C-alpha positions in Angstrom: -94.2 -8.8 -10.3 -91.5 -6.9 -11.8 -89.6 -4.2 -9.7 -91.1 -1.2 -11.5 -94.7 -1.9 -11.6 -95.5 -2.5 -7.3 -95.6 1.5 -6.8 -97.9 2.5 -9.1 -100.3 0.8 -6.9 -100.2 3.7 -4.6 -100.9 6.4 -7.7 -104.6 6.1 -8.0 -105.1 9.8 -6.5 -102.5 11.0 -8.8 -102.9 8.9 -11.9 -106.2 7.8 -12.8 -109.0 8.7 -9.5 -112.3 9.3 -10.9 -113.7 12.6 -9.6 -117.0 11.8 -6.9 -118.1 14.9 -8.1 -118.4 16.6 -11.2 -117.3 14.2 -13.5 -113.5 13.0 -14.1 -111.2 16.2 -14.8 -110.1 14.7 -18.2 -113.5 14.2 -19.2 -114.1 17.8 -19.3 -113.9 20.0 -22.4 -111.7 23.2 -22.1 -113.7 26.4 -22.3 -111.5 28.1 -25.0 -109.6 26.9 -27.8 -106.8 29.0 -26.6 -106.2 26.6 -23.4 -107.0 23.6 -25.2 -103.8 24.4 -27.8 -101.4 25.3 -24.8 -98.5 23.2 -25.5 -97.2 20.7 -22.4 -94.0 20.5 -20.9 -93.4 17.1 -21.8 -95.8 16.4 -24.2 -95.1 16.3 -28.5 -97.1 18.2 -30.9 -99.0 14.7 -32.0 -99.8 14.2 -28.3 -97.0 11.5 -27.5 -94.6 11.8 -24.8 -91.4 14.0 -25.9 -88.0 12.3 -25.6 -86.6 12.8 -22.0 -83.2 14.8 -21.3 -80.6 11.8 -21.4 -78.1 14.4 -20.1 -79.5 14.1 -16.9 -79.0 10.1 -16.8 -76.0 9.7 -14.5 -74.6 6.0 -15.3 -74.2 3.5 -12.6 -70.4 2.1 -12.3 -70.3 -1.5 -12.9 -67.3 -2.9 -12.0 -65.6 -5.8 -14.1 -65.6 -9.1 -12.9 -62.2 -9.6 -11.1 -60.1 -12.9 -10.5 -63.3 -15.4 -10.4 -63.4 -17.8 -7.2 -64.8 -20.2 -9.8 -63.9 -21.4 -12.9 -64.4 -19.8 -16.1 -67.3 -22.2 -17.3 -67.4 -20.2 -21.0 -63.3 -20.7 -21.5 -63.9 -24.6 -20.3 -66.8 -24.9 -22.5 -64.9 -23.2 -26.0 -61.4 -21.6 -25.3 -60.1 -18.4 -23.7 -60.7 -15.2 -25.4 -58.5 -13.5 -27.4 -59.4 -10.0 -26.0 -57.1 -8.3 -28.9 -59.9 -10.1 -31.3 -62.7 -9.3 -29.0 -61.8 -5.4 -28.9 -61.7 -5.4 -32.9 -65.2 -7.2 -33.2 -66.7 -5.1 -30.2 -65.8 -1.9 -32.6 -67.5 -3.4 -35.5 -70.6 -4.0 -33.0 -70.5 -0.1 -32.2 -70.4 1.3 -36.0 -72.7 -0.9 -37.3 -76.2 1.4 -38.1 -78.5 -1.3 -37.6 -77.6 -1.5 -34.1 -77.7 2.2 -33.2 -81.5 2.2 -34.8 -82.2 -1.0 -32.3 -80.8 1.1 -29.3 -82.5 4.1 -30.1 -85.9 2.2 -30.3 -85.0 0.7 -27.0 -84.8 4.4 -25.6 -80.6 4.5 -26.0 -80.2 8.1 -28.0 -76.6 9.0 -29.3 -75.3 10.0 -25.9 -76.9 7.2 -23.9 -75.7 4.5 -27.1 -72.2 5.9 -26.5 -72.1 5.6 -22.8 -72.9 2.4 -22.7 -71.2 1.1 -25.2 -68.1 2.4 -23.2 -68.9 0.6 -20.5 -69.8 -2.5 -22.1 -66.5 -2.8 -23.9 -64.9 -2.0 -20.7 -66.6 -4.3 -18.7 -65.6 -7.3 -21.2 -61.9 -6.3 -21.7 -61.3 -5.7 -18.0 -63.1 -8.9 -16.6 -61.1 -11.8 -16.1 -64.2 -13.8 -17.2 -67.8 -13.2 -18.2 -71.0 -15.1 -18.3 -70.9 -18.4 -20.1 -73.4 -17.7 -22.4 -71.7 -14.5 -23.7 -68.3 -16.3 -23.4 -69.5 -18.3 -26.0 -71.3 -15.9 -27.9 -68.1 -13.8 -28.2 -65.7 -16.9 -29.1 -68.1 -17.3 -32.3 -67.9 -14.2 -33.4 -64.6 -14.1 -33.0 -63.6 -17.9 -34.4 -65.8 -17.1 -37.4 -64.9 -13.8 -38.5 -63.4 -13.6 -41.9 -65.4 -17.1 -42.9 -67.6 -17.4 -45.3 -69.8 -19.4 -43.2 -70.2 -17.6 -40.3 -70.4 -19.1 -36.6 -71.7 -15.7 -35.3 -72.4 -12.5 -35.8 -71.4 -8.9 -34.0 -75.2 -8.2 -34.0 -75.6 -11.5 -31.8 -74.2 -9.1 -29.1 -77.3 -7.1 -28.8 -79.4 -8.6 -26.0 -76.2 -8.5 -24.2 -75.4 -5.1 -24.8 -79.3 -3.9 -24.0 -79.0 -6.0 -20.6 -75.9 -3.9 -19.8 -77.3 -0.6 -20.9 -80.3 -1.4 -18.2 -77.7 -2.2 -15.8 -76.0 0.9 -15.9 -79.3 3.1 -16.7 -82.1 1.9 -14.6 -84.5 4.3 -15.7 -84.4 2.7 -18.9 -86.4 -0.3 -17.7 -88.9 1.6 -16.0 -89.4 4.8 -18.3 -93.1 4.4 -18.6 -93.7 4.0 -14.9 -91.6 7.0 -14.6 -93.6 9.1 -16.8 -96.7 8.0 -15.0 -95.4 9.0 -11.5 -94.4 12.6 -13.2 -97.5 13.1 -14.8 -98.6 16.0 -13.3 -101.8 16.8 -16.2 -104.4 16.6 -13.8 -103.9 18.3 -10.6 -107.6 18.7 -9.5 -107.5 14.4 -9.0 -104.7 14.6 -6.4 -107.4 15.7 -3.8 -110.1 13.7 -3.4 -111.4 15.3 -0.7 -112.1 18.4 -2.1 -113.6 16.7 -5.4 -116.1 14.8 -2.8 -117.7 18.3 -1.9 -119.4 20.9 -4.0 -117.3 24.2 -3.0 -118.4 27.5 -4.1 -115.6 29.8 -5.1 -115.9 33.6 -4.6 -113.1 35.9 -6.4 -112.9 39.2 -4.6 -111.2 41.2 -7.2 -109.4 44.6 -7.0 -106.6 46.7 -6.3 -104.3 47.3 -3.4 -106.5 49.5 -0.7 -110.1 48.5 -2.2 -111.4 46.4 0.9 -111.8 43.1 -0.8 -109.7 41.2 1.9 -111.9 42.9 4.4 -115.0 41.6 3.0 -113.8 37.9 2.9 -112.2 38.2 6.5 -115.6 39.4 7.6 -117.0 36.1 6.2 -114.4 34.2 7.8 -114.8 35.5 11.1 -118.6 34.9 10.7 -118.2 31.2 9.7 -118.5 28.7 12.2 -115.0 27.5 10.9 -112.4 28.9 8.9 -109.0 28.9 7.3 -107.2 32.1 6.3 -104.0 31.4 4.1 -101.6 34.1 3.4 -98.1 34.8 1.6 -96.2 36.2 4.8 -96.1 35.6 8.7 -97.2 39.2 9.4 -100.6 38.7 7.3 -101.0 35.3 9.1 -100.1 37.3 12.3 -102.5 40.2 11.6 -105.5 37.9 11.1 -104.6 35.8 13.9 -104.7 39.0 16.3 -107.8 40.2 14.6 -109.9 37.0 15.0 -109.0 36.7 18.8 -109.5 40.3 19.6 -113.1 39.7 17.7 -113.3 37.0 20.4 -113.3 34.4 17.6 -110.6 31.8 18.7 -107.9 31.4 16.4 -104.8 29.5 16.2 -101.6 30.5 14.3 -99.6 28.1 12.0 -96.7 29.1 10.4 -93.5 26.9 9.2 -91.6 28.0 12.5 -94.5 28.7 14.8 -97.5 27.2 16.6 -99.8 29.4 18.6 -103.3 28.1 20.3 -106.0 30.0 21.4 -107.1 27.8 23.6 -104.7 27.6 26.3 -105.0 23.4 26.6 -103.8 23.5 23.3 -106.9 22.3 21.7 -107.3 23.3 18.0 -109.7 26.1 17.6 -112.0 26.1 14.7 -110.5 28.7 13.0 -106.8 29.1 11.9 -104.6 31.7 10.1 -101.7 30.4 8.4 -99.1 30.8 5.8 -100.4 29.4 2.7 -97.7 26.4 2.7 -98.8 25.1 6.0 -102.6 24.5 5.2 -104.1 21.3 5.5 -106.2 19.8 2.6 -107.5 17.3 4.8 -109.3 19.4 7.4 -112.9 20.4 6.4 -113.9 24.0 7.3 -117.1 26.5 6.3 -114.9 29.2 4.6 -111.3 29.2 3.5 -109.9 32.5 2.6 -106.8 32.5 0.3 -104.9 35.8 -0.2 -103.0 37.1 -2.9 -103.9 34.6 -5.5 -102.0 36.5 -8.4 -99.1 34.7 -6.9 -99.8 31.4 -7.9 -98.0 32.5 -11.0 -94.8 32.6 -8.6 -91.7 30.9 -10.1 -90.9 29.5 -6.5 -93.7 29.7 -4.3 -96.7 29.4 -6.8 -97.5 25.8 -6.1 -98.7 26.6 -2.7 -101.7 29.0 -4.1 -102.3 25.9 -6.7 -102.5 23.3 -4.0 -104.5 25.5 -1.8 -107.2 26.7 -4.4 -107.5 23.2 -5.6 -107.2 21.1 -2.4 -108.8 23.2 0.5 -111.8 21.1 2.0 -114.1 24.1 2.3 -117.7 25.1 1.6 -116.8 28.3 0.7 -113.5 29.4 -0.7 -112.8 33.2 -1.0 -110.1 34.2 -3.2 -108.4 37.5 -2.9 -106.3 39.3 -5.3 -106.0 41.2 -8.8 -108.5 41.1 -11.4 -105.6 39.7 -13.5 -106.3 36.3 -12.0 -109.6 36.0 -12.7 -109.7 33.8 -15.9 -107.0 31.8 -14.8 -108.8 30.7 -11.9 -112.0 30.5 -13.7 -110.6 27.9 -15.8 -108.9 25.8 -13.2 -112.0 25.5 -11.5 -113.9 25.1 -14.5 -111.8 21.6 -14.5 -113.2 20.6 -11.1 -116.8 21.4 -12.2 -117.0 24.6 -9.9 -117.7 27.7 -10.9 -116.6 31.1 -9.9 -118.3 34.3 -8.5 -116.7 37.6 -9.0 -117.2 40.5 -6.8 -114.8 43.5 -8.4 -113.9 46.3 -5.7 -112.5 49.5 -6.7 -110.0 51.6 -4.6 -111.2 53.5 -1.4 -108.8 56.5 -1.8 -107.9 58.7 -4.6 -104.4 57.7 -5.7 -102.3 60.4 -8.0 -99.3 59.8 -9.9 -97.6 63.7 -9.7 -96.3 65.4 -12.4 -93.1 66.3 -10.6 -90.3 64.0 -9.3 -88.8 64.9 -5.7 -85.3 65.6 -7.3 -84.0 66.4 -3.9 -84.2 64.7 -0.4 -84.5 68.4 1.1 -88.1 68.4 -0.8 -89.6 65.1 1.4 -92.3 65.9 3.4 -94.0 63.9 7.0 -95.5 60.5 5.5 -93.2 60.2 2.6 -91.7 56.8 1.6 -88.9 56.0 -0.7 -88.9 52.8 -2.0 -85.7 51.2 -2.7 -85.1 47.9 -4.6 -81.6 47.4 -2.9 -80.6 47.0 0.9 -77.3 49.1 0.0 -79.5 51.9 -1.4 -81.4 51.6 2.0 -78.0 52.5 3.6 -77.4 55.3 1.2 -80.9 57.0 1.3 -81.2 56.6 4.8 -77.7 58.2 5.8 -78.6 61.4 3.4 -81.9 61.7 5.1 -80.1 61.8 8.7 -77.5 64.3 6.7 -80.3 66.7 6.6 -81.9 66.5 10.5 -84.5 64.1 9.7 -85.2 60.8 11.5 -86.5 58.0 9.3 -87.6 54.5 9.7 -86.3 51.6 7.5 -87.9 48.6 6.6 -86.6 45.6 4.4 -87.2 42.2 3.6 -84.6 40.3 5.5 -85.6 42.3 9.0 -87.2 39.8 11.4 -91.0 40.5 11.8 -90.8 42.3 14.9 -88.2 44.6 14.0 -90.7 45.5 10.7 -93.6 45.7 12.8 -91.5 48.1 15.6 -90.2 50.1 12.7 -93.9 50.6 11.1 -95.3 51.7 14.6 -92.4 54.0 14.5 -93.2 55.7 11.2 -97.1 55.6 12.3 -97.2 56.9 15.8 -98.1 60.8 15.3 -96.4 61.6 18.3 -92.9 60.1 17.3 -90.4 62.3 15.4 -89.7 59.7 12.8 -92.0 61.0 9.5 -90.1 59.3 6.7 -89.8 55.6 5.9 -87.3 54.3 3.7 -87.9 50.5 2.6 -88.0 48.1 0.1 -90.7 46.4 -1.5 -91.2 44.5 1.6 -93.8 47.3 2.3 -95.7 45.9 -0.5 -97.9 43.5 1.8 -98.3 42.8 5.4 -98.3 45.8 7.0 -100.4 48.7 7.8 -98.5 52.0 7.0 -99.9 55.8 6.9 -98.0 56.7 3.8 -98.8 60.0 2.2 -96.3 60.1 -0.9 -94.8 56.9 -2.4 -91.3 57.8 -3.7 -89.7 55.5 -6.0 -85.8 55.9 -5.7 -85.5 53.4 -9.0 -87.6 51.6 -11.2 -85.6 48.9 -12.2 -85.1 45.8 -9.5 -83.7 42.0 -9.5 -85.7 39.7 -11.3 -85.5 35.8 -11.6 -86.7 34.2 -15.1 -88.5 31.4 -16.5 -85.1 29.7 -16.4 -84.0 30.5 -13.0 -81.5 33.2 -14.2 -81.2 36.1 -12.1 -81.3 40.0 -14.1 -82.2 43.5 -13.5 -85.7 44.7 -15.4 -88.3 47.2 -15.0 -90.3 46.8 -12.3 -94.0 45.0 -13.8 -97.4 47.1 -13.8 -98.3 44.5 -11.2 -95.5 45.4 -8.7 -95.9 49.1 -9.2 -99.6 49.3 -8.3 -99.0 47.0 -5.4 -96.7 49.6 -4.0 -97.7 52.4 -5.0 -101.3 51.4 -3.8 -99.7 51.7 0.2 -100.1 55.6 -0.3 -103.3 57.0 1.1 -104.3 53.9 3.1 -108.0 54.2 3.7 -108.7 54.8 7.4 -105.3 56.6 7.9 -104.7 60.3 8.6 -103.9 60.6 4.8 -107.4 60.9 2.5 -105.2 60.6 -0.6 -102.1 58.9 -1.9 -99.6 60.3 -4.0 -96.7 58.3 -5.9 -93.8 59.6 -7.7 -90.0 58.9 -8.8 -86.9 60.6 -7.2 -85.5 61.2 -10.6 -87.1 63.3 -13.2 -86.4 60.9 -15.9 -87.8 58.0 -14.2 -91.2 59.7 -13.7 -92.6 59.5 -17.6 -91.5 55.8 -17.6 -93.1 54.9 -13.8 -96.5 56.3 -15.5 -96.1 54.6 -18.8 -95.7 51.4 -16.5 -98.6 52.2 -13.9 -100.8 53.1 -17.2 -100.6 49.7 -18.6 -102.9 47.0 -17.8 -101.6 44.4 -15.8 -100.5 41.0 -17.5 -102.8 38.4 -16.8 -101.7 35.6 -15.2 -101.5 32.6 -17.5 -100.6 29.4 -15.4 -100.1 28.1 -12.2 -97.2 26.5 -10.4 -96.7 22.8 -9.3 -94.0 21.4 -7.3 -93.2 17.8 -6.9 -94.6 15.9 -3.8 -92.5 13.7 -1.4 -94.5 10.7 -2.2 -93.3 11.4 -5.9 -90.1 11.4 -5.5 -89.8 8.2 -3.4 -91.3 6.2 -5.9 -88.7 7.5 -7.9 -85.8 7.0 -5.9 -87.4 3.4 -5.7 -86.8 3.1 -9.2 -83.4 4.8 -9.3 -82.0 3.7 -6.2 -78.5 5.0 -7.0 -79.3 8.5 -8.3 -79.0 11.8 -6.0 -81.7 13.5 -5.1 -80.5 16.6 -7.1 -80.5 14.2 -10.1 -84.1 12.8 -9.0 -85.6 15.8 -9.1 -84.0 16.9 -12.3 -85.3 13.8 -13.7 -88.7 14.3 -12.7 -88.9 18.0 -14.2 -87.5 16.5 -17.4 -90.5 13.8 -17.9 -92.8 15.4 -16.0 -96.1 16.4 -18.3 -98.2 19.6 -17.7 -100.9 21.2 -19.6 -101.2 24.5 -20.9 -103.1 25.9 -17.3 -99.7 24.9 -15.3 -96.0 24.7 -15.0 -93.2 23.2 -13.0 -91.8 25.6 -10.3 -88.4 26.6 -10.2 -86.4 24.2 -8.2 -83.1 25.7 -8.1 -82.9 26.5 -4.6 -83.9 23.0 -3.6 -81.1 21.7 -5.7 -79.0 24.0 -4.0 -79.5 22.2 -0.8 -79.8 18.6 -2.2 -76.1 18.9 -3.6 -75.0 20.8 -0.4 -75.6 17.9 2.1 -75.6 15.2 -0.7 -72.3 13.9 1.1 -74.2 13.2 4.5 -75.6 9.9 5.2 -79.5 10.6 5.4 -82.8 8.7 4.3 -84.6 10.1 1.4 -87.7 11.7 3.3 -85.3 13.6 5.9 -82.9 14.8 3.0 -86.0 16.0 1.4 -87.4 17.7 4.2 -83.7 19.5 4.6 -83.6 20.7 1.1 -87.3 22.3 1.6 -85.7 24.4 4.2 -86.9 28.1 3.6 -83.3 29.8 4.1 -81.8 32.4 1.5 -78.8 30.6 0.1 -76.6 33.9 -0.3 -76.2 34.1 3.3 -73.1 31.6 4.3 -73.6 31.1 7.7 -77.0 30.1 7.5 -76.3 27.4 4.9 -73.0 26.5 7.0 -75.6 26.1 9.8 -78.1 23.5 7.8 -74.9 21.6 6.9 -74.2 21.3 10.6 -77.6 20.5 11.6 -77.6 17.8 9.1 -74.6 16.2 10.1 -75.6 16.4 13.6 -78.9 14.9 12.5 -77.4 12.3 10.5 -75.4 11.2 13.7 -78.8 10.7 15.4 -77.2 13.3 18.3 -79.9 15.8 19.1 -79.3 19.5 18.6 -79.6 21.1 21.7 -79.8 24.4 23.1 -76.5 24.5 24.1 -75.0 23.1 21.0 -77.1 26.2 19.1 -75.6 28.5 21.8 -72.1 27.3 21.4 -72.4 27.5 17.0 -73.9 31.0 16.9 -71.5 32.0 20.3 -74.6 33.7 22.3 -75.3 35.9 23.9 -74.8 38.4 21.1 -74.2 42.0 21.9 -76.1 45.3 19.9 -73.8 46.1 16.4 -71.3 48.2 15.8 -71.8 48.3 12.2 -73.1 47.1 9.3 -71.3 43.8 9.0 -72.4 42.9 12.6 -76.3 44.1 11.9 -76.0 41.9 8.9 -74.9 38.8 10.9 -77.1 39.2 13.6 -80.4 39.2 10.9 -78.1 35.8 9.7 -78.7 34.4 13.5 -82.2 35.3 13.4 -82.7 33.1 10.3 -80.9 30.4 12.2 -83.1 30.5 14.9 -86.2 30.2 12.3 -84.5 27.3 10.9 -84.2 25.4 14.1 -87.9 26.3 15.0 -88.9 25.0 11.5 -87.1 21.8 11.7 -88.0 21.2 15.2 -91.6 21.0 13.9 -90.8 18.3 11.9 -88.1 16.3 14.0 -89.5 17.1 17.5 -86.9 14.5 18.9 -83.8 16.0 17.2 -84.6 19.3 17.8 -86.0 19.5 21.0 -85.7 22.9 22.6 -88.0 25.3 20.6 -89.0 27.0 23.3 -86.0 28.2 24.4 -84.4 28.9 21.0 -88.2 31.3 20.7 -87.1 32.8 23.9 -83.8 33.9 22.9 -84.8 34.7 19.3 -87.0 37.3 20.9 -84.1 39.0 22.6 -82.1 39.0 19.4 -85.1 40.8 18.0 -84.7 43.7 20.2 -81.0 43.5 19.6 -81.4 44.1 16.0 -84.3 46.6 16.7 -81.5 48.8 18.5 -79.4 48.1 15.6 -81.8 49.2 13.1 -82.9 52.6 15.1 -79.2 53.1 14.7 -78.5 52.3 11.4 -76.9 55.8 9.8 -74.5 55.3 13.3 -73.9 51.7 11.9 -73.4 53.5 7.9 -70.7 55.9 9.1 -69.1 53.0 11.5 -68.8 50.9 8.2 -67.2 53.7 6.3 -64.7 54.4 8.9 -63.6 51.1 9.6 -61.7 49.0 6.5 -63.3 45.7 5.4 -66.9 46.2 7.2 -68.4 47.8 4.3 -68.7 45.6 1.7 -70.9 43.3 3.5 -74.5 43.2 1.7 -75.2 39.8 0.0 -77.1 40.9 -2.7 -77.3 39.6 -6.2 -78.3 42.8 -7.8 -77.6 45.8 -6.2 -80.0 48.6 -7.4 -79.3 51.8 -9.3 -81.3 54.2 -11.4 -81.1 52.4 -14.9 -82.5 53.4 -17.8 -85.2 51.4 -19.3 -84.8 50.2 -23.1 -88.0 51.1 -24.7 -87.4 48.6 -27.9 -90.7 46.9 -27.8 -90.6 43.3 -29.4 -93.6 41.1 -29.8 -93.8 37.7 -28.9 -95.4 34.5 -30.8 -98.4 35.6 -29.0 -98.3 38.8 -30.5 -98.2 40.9 -27.1 -95.3 43.1 -26.5 -92.5 42.8 -24.0 -89.9 45.5 -23.2 -86.2 44.2 -23.3 -84.6 45.8 -20.5 -81.2 47.2 -20.1 -79.6 44.5 -17.2 -75.9 45.4 -15.7 -75.6 42.9 -12.6 -73.2 45.5 -10.6 -71.7 44.5 -7.3 -71.9 48.0 -5.1 -69.3 49.4 -3.4 -69.0 50.5 0.3 -68.6 53.6 1.9 -64.9 52.9 2.0 -64.4 53.0 -1.6 -66.8 56.2 -2.0 -64.1 57.9 0.8 -61.7 58.0 -2.2 -63.6 58.8 -5.0 -62.2 62.1 -5.8 -58.6 60.4 -6.4 -60.1 57.6 -8.4 -62.3 60.4 -10.4 -59.3 61.8 -11.7 -58.3 58.6 -13.5 -61.5 58.3 -14.7 -60.9 61.5 -16.5 -57.9 60.7 -17.8 -59.3 57.4 -19.4 -62.3 59.3 -20.4 -60.4 61.8 -22.2 -58.5 59.2 -24.0 -61.7 57.2 -25.4 -63.8 60.7 -26.4 -67.0 58.7 -25.8 -69.2 60.3 -23.6 -70.4 58.3 -20.4 -69.0 54.9 -22.1 -65.8 54.6 -19.4 -68.9 55.2 -16.7 -71.0 52.1 -18.4 -67.8 49.8 -18.1 -66.8 51.1 -14.3 -70.8 50.2 -13.6 -70.3 47.0 -15.3 -67.2 45.7 -13.3 -68.3 46.7 -9.9 -66.5 49.9 -9.4 -68.9 52.5 -9.3 -72.7 52.8 -8.3 -75.1 54.9 -9.8 -75.2 57.1 -6.3 -71.3 57.0 -6.2 -71.8 58.5 -10.1 -73.9 61.2 -8.7 -72.3 62.6 -6.4 -68.7 62.3 -8.8 -70.5 64.3 -11.3 -71.7 67.2 -8.7 -68.2 67.2 -7.7 -66.9 67.3 -11.0 -69.2 69.9 -11.8 -68.5 72.3 -9.0 -64.8 72.3 -9.7 -65.1 72.2 -13.6 -68.1 74.7 -14.3 -67.1 74.6 -17.7 -66.0 70.9 -18.4 -67.8 68.8 -20.8 -67.9 65.6 -18.5 -71.5 64.5 -17.7 -72.9 61.3 -17.3 -76.3 61.8 -16.3 -78.6 64.8 -15.1 -77.3 66.5 -12.1 -79.1 65.2 -9.0 -79.3 65.9 -5.4 -76.3 65.5 -2.8 -75.5 67.0 0.5 -73.6 69.8 -1.0 -75.7 70.8 -3.9 -79.5 70.2 -3.9 -80.8 72.6 -6.8 -79.3 71.3 -9.9 -81.8 70.7 -12.9 -79.8 69.8 -15.8 -80.9 67.1 -18.2 -79.3 63.6 -18.3 -78.2 63.2 -21.6 -79.2 59.8 -23.6 
């Protein structure tokens, strides 16, 4: 049996399984013409598979034959080859159009044909001997060259050339098998247990604070068994807590933690988990999938697709935005399951104010300022403290325990802290008593379909998710309000909130370890990163799905490629949940992998030496950021400990010191303004925040362009800017003098400022402060880059920013 064929015996559940209930997925017609005409990622317009991206094919090195131990049989039968004549005939072979056409018919496009020929020529010329049959053919070609009666023709070399090409490009010999393995057009067939039962799908659709999740959870609690799948550890922990408080035994399962309701560690009938950890093999009466609109997420969408198609539950309660109803309905149509939609309305009114905050002096108890940059968090919280107010701080990289403590502090009516400064991390997972949401900016970093990072205006979905946190039902505020910090952002926010939410059009998919293992069997010399690239290049999906972004996976794969690991272990390390922008965490993963490859357990003592435990309370922002990275290292250790228990044996001890570290970080966050001041005073400690896009108030380009569907999209003014620390801001007056001189030369209002923003020498916050200083010193000057905004010295300026 051919080497490429036998692994396909393992593919019935993925390639050709007939559904046990509702018929085969492929046999059902699509409910709409639009979906049936959707193009697939790897299928041509005529239905044939498109040509693979051969730039991803890395040739396997094939060394020329050295001095042969045995005699050269070919030379004995004929004569030694004249390498000069051989080279001339090889070049003739390469130039023949017929040969190039034959190569294309056998999968060799121009790129592969050229690479294969170079290798073939080098192999023949540099080898001391070649196989007897090739030697004889080459001899006949050379002897017959120029004669009327040819002994041989250069075309006779093609079988040998093709054999060599398949040796250096092994994927050519099993391309059909690779296409079958990477065929992702029928994901419902991957889950035979779910297809064996008739599931009831109930979609709870509504905005934030509408009670949709509450009703789904009530059904979850009343069931004999159930599973809750949420996007965040905080949400899973909240349901875990509620269930056990309601005397419904419930386990907690996250990537880093297992908590059992029963003391003897017996599995409870209910479980609350992060969505990536849900089991598709365990039967339940009720399953709840929260935030279903995240099925379109470029990085994590595959987890929602897997849960929706694969959970083996009699009732599936799906909660989320109404924008996902059509997609969920279509996906369930392919499985033969109907969707019942229950619509909910917001329980408390939400009002978009007609005025912006404009000054931090106008803050009131219950206000939450939303920033999209940790640097803006630092800046705003320091300005609030300068006004004698106390504020809580919540951002994404804080440990969950610290977020909860900050939320508790803000919610406590007896605590003097009445203001919250947060990122969009408050959009889900935290119950907060917010009266008014104030957008400090309406632009944020995003990742487009190609995995490229850019700054764009927030989407309607994001704006509604964040704004909806105001006026939470059951809180002390019966009505929610939303506005912006800056007046010229308010109209744009109103436009964003008034637009309909874009429908969710496709669900994410991700290659499984089994699929990658089969790829590796066919391509044993390819790196894991290259395997993933080839898989995505060959993958076929229909219009209801897309392949999730794999940049983070490839980054880790390249980082640990030099470490000797088996494929399954390497795959697990590459799926570790870490932020690749954190060098300390990435370095630690590298050390983990290296220690693991030597079969040396990573003990508690080893980890403490690496992180230099015990750690002191932070004295500046740089130290606080480092402590957050150490907390992520503990998470990484715990995550790996559930996958390699023998090699990461001290999870209990690590969890204990992680709790202590959480307390230390909480102290630092409570004193964050002191840390900011210390960072400004200490050279070299200001620029410590690793962020791709420090946020500033950026104008939205309102030029609408129509896509091929006729829908309008908006181009956003995008400037990736590196934020300066407070240390540079201290020298702002001296710097402003140089700015003014250069600007007078250019006679272009604001052009220099834009250039400085692009080069990372200024931030928008610094720009507003500098403008205020300039206006105070030169009341009659004509230099004005923006409207007069509040700062510590002047809070009542109302001049309009000129566009």
